C-alpha positions, 0 to 999 in steps of 0.5 A: 446498527449498520448492516455489513457490507458483502463483498465479493473476493476476485482472485484467490490465489497467492495472496487473494486467499488471505483476503477470503479469511480475512473478509471471512472472519470480519463476517463481509465474505459473500462470494468467491470469483477465481478461474482456477475452480478446484482452489475456488471451491476449496475455499468456498467450501471452508468459509460457507460460500459459493463460487460464482462467475463476475457477472453474476457478482455485477448483477447482484443488488445484495454484493456491494463491493468487491476485492481483486487481487488479480493479475494487475492488469486486469484491475482496470477492466474489472474495476471499471465493470463493477463501478457501472454495476454500483459496486465498490472496489478494493485493488491490490497494489498496483492497481493498474500498470498503465496511467490510462488504466489507473485514471479511469479506475479513478474516474470511473469511481468518481462517477459512480460515487463509489469507493475506490481503495488502493491495496497499500497495506502499509499505510494500515500498519500500527507501526506507521500510524504510530509514526504519523502521530508522532509527526501530527503531534510535532515530535519531528519538528518540520519533516524534511526527508524520508527514506525507505530500504526493502531488499532481500532475494527474490520474489522472481516474476514473469510480469513484474519486476522489483520496482513494481512489486516492491516499492508501492509499498514505499511509495504509498508510505512517503505519498501518504507523509507528503500529502501531495504528489511529487514535483519531480521523480528521478529513478535509476533502475538497475538489471542483473537478470534479464533485462528486468529491473533487479534494484532501483533508486527512486527519488522524489521532491515535493513542493513543500522541500520534503523529498524521499528516497526509495531503494528496493531490491529483489537480488540483494544477499541481505535482507532489510526492511527499513523506513525512516523519516527525518525531521528538523528536530528528531527521526523516526525509525521503522525496523519492519524485520523487529519481531517485537512491536514495542521495539519496531519503532524508535525516536531519535531526538537530535540536535544540529546548529551551526555556531560561527564557523563550526557545527553543534551536534547531538543525538540520544540514544533512542526511544521505543515507541510502543505500537499495539500488535496487529493485522494490518490486513484485517485493519485494511479490509476493515477500513474499507468496509468502514468506507462502504458504510460510511461512503467516505475516502479512503486513506489509501484512495484511488488517487494515491494509487495512481500517483504510484503507478504514475511514478512507477512508469517513470522507470525504464532499464 
């Protein structure tokens, strides 16, 4: 029976507190590191662990890895120190803001023979796993086009614009399907407020002919979270706002063909694909634990995190 790895959480604010709770539920929480001593003490007391400083975590051989939900500009240096100390690292999205920093994280993980996992949570969502199964089973035929819309009003950050805050989700999904880096990226950022990107269209082209389109906005009067994959035999749509798990994913079979100078086309009314209700963060951090135990590559590895950073660095208002 394998022993449970012990993992320290760096950053227990808005999202990091969910790391703390989830790792505690999984029995893997070692300690908490955060500059906000009051918040850290409150969470540590609640979950029966200590508040530590970074250097004591790196020096402790009983701690196997860390998760980082820090401001992204601090990820690279923290990760490099962790790898130098022999720790495994989970970095929330985006893993860095600079391509050189992201590359240094990938290189450090490889040199240390340690796991670097990018926090691309939606790749671990049961709805997306159902889509991947449909693709792998051939239900869609050849995948030709993927489009993702993530629209709403807010959040407005000092450091992050809409592209950096929202698009990593959708880019990671598309990269997971393509299983390769794009050969071409075209981006159209739009500023409505103060010079930051409030909306963006990102177009991707891949060597196998697949194309992708991401539309994100934090300045939309309506909310939409829809991910579609279009193949030669069928299309599948994931509506993440749908509350019923058995209706989140719908498969639409279609037939389109040229007959002389005319076209024949048909589409059915759609088939709901059953999805098991789940907690994506639990599955994601559970996967990180499995990768530590088995020393294997994560589904959302450091290279995917690096690729997202490369794409986002092509945008400028």
